[in-house]
C-alpha positions as a printed Julia matrix, in Angstrom:
388×3 Matrix{Float64}:
  74.45   97.06  111.03
  75.11   93.55  112.25
  78.74   94.25  113.15
  77.79   97.25  115.32
  75.1    95.15  116.97
  77.66   92.47  117.91
  80.07   95.05  119.29
  77.42   96.72  121.46
  76.24   93.43  122.96
  79.82   92.39  123.61
  80.62   95.66  125.39
  77.47   95.36  127.51
  77.88   91.75  128.55
  81.61   90.99  128.38
  83.35   94.36  128.12
  82.81   97.54  130.1
  79.27   96.59  131.12
  77.74   99.56  129.35
  77.18  100.94  125.86
  78.45  104.42  125.05
  76.07  106.11  122.63
  74.08  103.84  120.38
  70.73  105.61  120.21
  67.8   103.45  119.1
  69.93  100.31  118.77
  71.18  100.7   122.33
  67.66  101.19  123.67
  66.44   98.09  121.85
  69.31   95.97  123.22
  68.65   97.16  126.78
  65.03   96.04  126.47
  66.37   92.5   126.18
  69.13   92.63  128.79
  67.37   90.24  131.21
  66.75   87.71  128.43
  70.37   88.05  127.25
  71.7    87.35  130.73
  69.35   84.4   131.14
  70.4    82.97  127.77
  74.07   83.3   128.74
  73.47   81.33  131.94
  71.71   78.59  129.96
  74.59   78.51  127.48
  77.14   78.04  130.28
  75.09   75.16  131.64
  74.65   73.59  128.21
  78.41   73.77  127.5
  79.21   72.49  131.0
  81.5    75.42  131.81
  81.44   77.94  134.64
  83.22   80.91  133.08
  82.52   82.94  129.98
  86.1    82.68  128.64
  85.69   78.9   128.53
  83.17   79.45  125.73
  85.82   80.89  123.45
  86.58   78.94  120.29
  90.08   77.8   119.43
  90.16   80.51  116.74
  89.61   83.3   119.22
  92.18   81.84  121.59
  94.66   81.68  118.7
  93.88   85.3   117.89
  94.66   86.43  121.41
  98.01   84.6   121.3
  99.19   85.83  117.89
 102.15   88.21  117.91
 101.61   91.76  116.67
 103.71   93.04  113.78
 104.78   96.5   112.65
 106.89   97.09  109.57
 109.35   99.98  109.75
 108.76  102.04  106.62
 112.31  102.46  105.33
 111.04  105.02  102.82
 110.69  107.39  105.79
 113.28  106.19  108.3
 115.98  103.57  108.74
 115.34  100.29  110.46
 117.58  101.27  113.38
 115.7   104.57  113.81
 112.43  102.68  113.82
 113.63  100.18  116.4
 114.95  102.98  118.57
 111.61  104.79  118.48
 109.61  101.65  119.25
 111.92  100.66  122.1
 111.53  104.12  123.6
 107.74  103.76  123.47
 107.71  100.19  124.81
 110.83  100.03  126.94
 109.58   97.05  128.97
 108.61   95.02  125.91
 110.62   92.46  123.94
 110.69   93.87  120.39
 112.87   92.26  117.76
 113.31   92.1   113.99
 111.65   89.08  112.38
 113.82   86.18  111.23
 112.45   86.17  107.66
 111.35   89.75  106.87
 113.8    92.64  107.25
 112.38   95.72  109.01
 109.41   93.78  110.38
 109.15   94.19  114.16
 107.49   91.53  116.24
 105.61   92.4   119.43
 104.19   90.12  122.13
 100.49   89.3   121.8
  99.74   91.29  124.96
 100.52   94.64  123.29
  97.49   96.71  122.31
  96.84  100.19  120.95
  99.48   99.96  118.21
  97.12  101.6   115.75
  97.08  104.76  117.88
 100.83  105.38  117.59
 101.8   108.68  115.93
 104.29  106.77  113.81
 101.48  104.63  112.38
  99.28  107.65  111.66
 102.2   109.43  109.98
 103.24  106.44  107.84
 106.59  105.72  109.51
 105.26  102.4   110.77
 102.9   100.1   108.88
 100.77   97.51  110.65
 101.16   94.38  108.54
 100.94   90.71  109.46
 104.07   88.69  108.79
 102.34   86.37  106.3
 101.21   89.4   104.28
 104.85   90.46  103.9
 105.97   87.22  102.24
 104.59   87.85   98.71
 106.4    91.18   98.22
 109.58   89.91   99.85
 109.73   86.73   97.78
 109.03   88.64   94.57
 111.83   91.12   95.26
 114.19   88.27   96.13
 113.78   87.19   92.49
 113.9    90.71   91.0
 116.99   91.49   88.93
 115.85   94.44   86.85
 112.8    95.84   85.1
 109.46   97.24   86.25
 106.92   95.56   88.52
 103.14   95.18   88.43
 100.91   94.8    91.47
  97.79   93.46   89.77
  95.28   93.82   92.64
  96.94   96.45   94.78
  94.51   98.21   97.14
  94.66   98.91  100.05
  98.42   98.96   99.43
 100.39   97.3   102.24
 102.1    94.91   99.83
 102.54   97.72   97.27
 104.31   99.92   99.8
 106.45   96.97  100.84
 107.44   96.42   97.2
 108.34  100.11   96.94
 110.48   99.97  100.08
 112.36   96.92   98.82
 112.75   98.38   95.33
 114.23  101.58   96.82
 117.17   99.52   98.08
 117.94   98.13   94.63
 116.95  100.81   92.13
 115.79  104.4    91.74
 115.01  103.95   88.06
 112.17  101.43   87.96
 108.44  101.69   88.53
 105.69   99.7    90.21
 102.37   99.81   88.34
  99.59   99.28   90.9
  96.05   98.54   89.69
  92.59   98.76   91.19
  89.35   99.09   89.26
  87.23  100.45   92.13
  87.48  104.24   92.32
  87.31  104.49   96.11
  89.96  101.81   96.55
  92.06  103.52   93.89
  91.83  106.8    95.82
  92.75  105.03   99.06
  95.72  103.35   97.37
  96.92  106.65   95.95
  96.63  108.5    99.26
  98.45  105.74  101.13
 101.33  105.72   98.67
 101.74  109.46   99.3
 101.49  108.93  103.06
 104.18  106.24  102.92
 106.52  108.22  100.6
 106.07  105.41   98.07
 104.57  107.6    95.32
 107.97  108.19   93.67
 108.12  104.46   92.91
 104.43  103.61   92.47
 102.3   104.56   89.48
  98.7   104.01   90.65
  96.32  103.0    87.88
  92.51  103.26   88.13
  91.94  100.28   85.87
  90.88   96.66   85.92
  94.09   94.66   85.47
  92.24   92.21   83.25
  91.59   95.02   80.76
  95.22   96.15   80.53
  96.86   96.02   77.08
  99.86   93.75   77.59
 101.48   95.23   74.48
 101.27   98.82   75.7
 104.79  100.31   75.51
 104.35  101.55   79.09
 104.79   97.95   80.26
 107.59   96.9    77.92
 110.08   96.52   80.79
 107.85   94.61   83.23
 109.74   91.63   84.64
 107.85   90.72   87.84
 104.14   90.65   88.67
 102.46   90.24   92.05
  99.01   88.64   91.92
  97.14   88.87   95.23
  93.52   88.75   94.04
  90.22   88.63   95.9
  89.85   85.46   97.92
  87.65   83.97  100.63
  89.86   85.37  103.41
  89.42   82.09  105.26
  92.93   82.3   106.71
  92.52   85.72  108.31
  92.05   84.93  111.96
  91.97   88.63  112.84
  88.72   89.07  110.94
  85.54   89.83  112.87
  83.6    87.52  110.56
  85.99   84.68  111.42
  85.86   85.39  115.15
  82.08   85.56  115.52
  81.55   82.27  113.68
  81.29   79.25  115.93
  84.01   77.01  114.57
  82.47   74.0   116.29
  79.75   74.16  113.67
  82.45   73.48  111.03
  81.12   76.15  108.7
  80.49   74.6   105.31
  82.37   75.99  102.36
  80.33   78.06   99.96
  81.17   75.88   96.97
  79.72   78.24   94.38
  81.58   81.24   95.79
  84.86   79.32   95.96
  84.48   78.22   92.35
  83.76   81.82   91.29
  86.82   83.06   93.17
  88.98   80.28   91.73
  87.9    81.18   88.2
  88.77   84.83   88.77
  92.13   83.99   90.36
  93.08   81.85   87.37
  92.07   84.67   85.01
  94.36   87.15   86.77
  97.35   84.79   86.72
  96.67   83.99   83.07
  96.73   87.71   82.36
  99.98   88.2    84.27
 101.68   85.42   82.33
 100.57   86.97   79.03
 103.09   89.83   79.49
 105.86   88.67   77.19
 108.67   90.19   79.27
 107.45   88.83   82.62
 109.84   86.34   84.18
 108.42   86.01   87.72
 104.82   85.85   88.92
 104.07   85.56   92.63
 100.56   84.38   93.5
  99.2    84.71   97.03
  95.95   84.4    98.97
  94.9    84.74  102.57
  92.86   81.55  102.13
  93.34   78.09  103.57
  91.17   76.37  100.94
  92.86   74.11   98.39
  90.32   75.29   95.82
  91.93   78.74   95.84
  95.48   77.54   96.33
  96.83   74.2    95.1
  93.94   73.73   92.68
  94.67   77.1    91.09
  98.37   76.28   90.83
  97.59   72.91   89.22
  95.41   74.6    86.6
  98.02   77.28   85.82
 100.78   74.7    85.34
  98.56   72.76   82.95
  97.88   75.9    80.9
 101.39   77.38   80.83
 104.06   74.82   80.05
 106.71   77.55   79.86
 106.18   78.43   83.55
 107.39   76.39   86.51
 107.15   76.55   90.28
 110.18   77.9    92.12
 111.14   77.03   95.68
 112.1    80.4    97.28
 115.62   80.41   98.69
 114.53   82.5   101.67
 112.05   79.8   102.66
 114.25   76.7   102.29
 113.86   75.88  105.99
 110.13   76.69  106.11
 108.36   73.48  107.14
 104.75   74.16  106.16
 104.31   73.41  102.48
 101.57   72.88   99.93
  99.05   70.05   99.97
  99.3    67.21   97.47
  96.14   66.97   95.36
  95.27   65.09   92.19
  97.35   66.63   89.39
  99.85   68.26   91.77
 102.56   65.92   93.04
 104.66   66.23   96.18
 107.65   67.63   94.29
 105.61   70.66   93.2
 103.59   70.9    96.43
 106.85   71.16   98.37
 107.68   74.35   96.44
 104.54   76.06   97.74
 104.41   78.02  100.99
 101.58   77.8   103.5
 101.24   79.75  106.76
  99.06   78.94  109.73
  98.18   80.65  113.05
 100.34   78.03  114.77
 103.25   79.69  112.92
 102.42   82.96  114.68
 100.57   84.65  111.82
  97.43   84.51  109.7
  96.7    81.66  107.34
  98.31   82.37  103.95
  99.43   80.75  100.71
 102.23   81.75   98.3
 103.35   80.3    94.98
 106.34   81.63   93.04
 106.25   80.97   89.29
 109.31   81.41   87.1
 109.32   81.45   83.32
 111.66   79.13   81.48
 114.07   81.32   79.53
 115.15   80.2    76.08
 118.26   81.47   74.37
 116.11   83.84   72.32
 114.5    85.51   75.32
 116.08   88.48   77.04
 115.07   89.75   80.42
 114.29   93.49   80.19
 117.19   95.54   81.42
 118.1    99.11   82.16
 121.72  100.25   82.08
 121.19  102.59   85.0
 119.93   99.82   87.31
 122.36   98.99   90.07
 123.84   95.56   89.47
 125.45   94.9    92.81
 123.79   92.47   95.17
 122.14   93.86   98.29
 122.59   91.6   101.25
 119.82   93.51  103.0
 117.16   91.55  101.13
 118.69   88.18  101.93
 119.95   88.26  105.44
 117.68   87.19  108.28
 118.99   90.0   110.46
 121.22   92.78  109.23
 123.49   95.1   111.08
 124.23   97.45  108.23
 121.7   100.25  107.81
 120.69  101.64  104.43
 120.65  105.41  104.67
 118.12  107.51  102.79
 118.48  111.1   101.74
């Protein structure tokens, strides 16, 4: 296991100075300890530095400086209860609600061990990067009524976020969450139960591409979230990203990117084939234009009845899409990009809205609450939504 091998060598040479357990792998590493130490000395000389931390790439330094985020699961507790609990656990730490995402708590980069909190293990708190919260939030900002589809749902952070936001607006609508892999489907199902999201989420063990768009089950679908497989090139908190030497300027795997792009276009095509769908949100954790702007350009050329929408919540967001051939600045400026310099992982979001003719009717449900909920729009709210 290459990952385990890296971790053991790191612990021996840069961590605690020893390897706990490890068996045969540990014994093999220790056979080479003198050569490892000698190689490290040569590397320091070659790089003209005197300390090990001077060898760190910009990516790893960015990682160490990124804020930590926890989302209060309002399906289990109120935001104020969550803040109170976190402040009691970290009473010397500056914890505050994010400016863009309600119920998302931001911690300083120096905080560690968040994953060991009882509240995380019990589903009251969900560890989720800020950028990963944007797709669900922007979709629910556009939601008026009808059911929702999460096309590529597992492991379920965005799905649970959709459920939390939907709970504020409606108790009568469903989220259909798809995953074709049985193990991921099981994980998704168990997490929805853990998060108290199962009353809103109908987990489907099915490939979204094989779904019958005309099935009566989906006759009220109005919004679809498409967060398909991608290269993950924007995820700075990925071990694969961290162990790569960025100075080598890792070449793109062109064939893999083209395969991913083709799949991503297929999933969006499928989403837009639901006749009642009015909003499709597309997102990736990639920084590559091939998976982002190029996909958007292709979708716009295929679907003349769909247009890009500039999310109201993000009007002041500075980082926008990249202009490429076939995608002008006017459309690129409606796209959202995130970068580690923004205090989060690299991410991309596009919001598509369908042009509505006089003959088209958005699916409705008389029992859906029609009043506006300021909770979803305000940057910081003082009113607390109470749950029974």
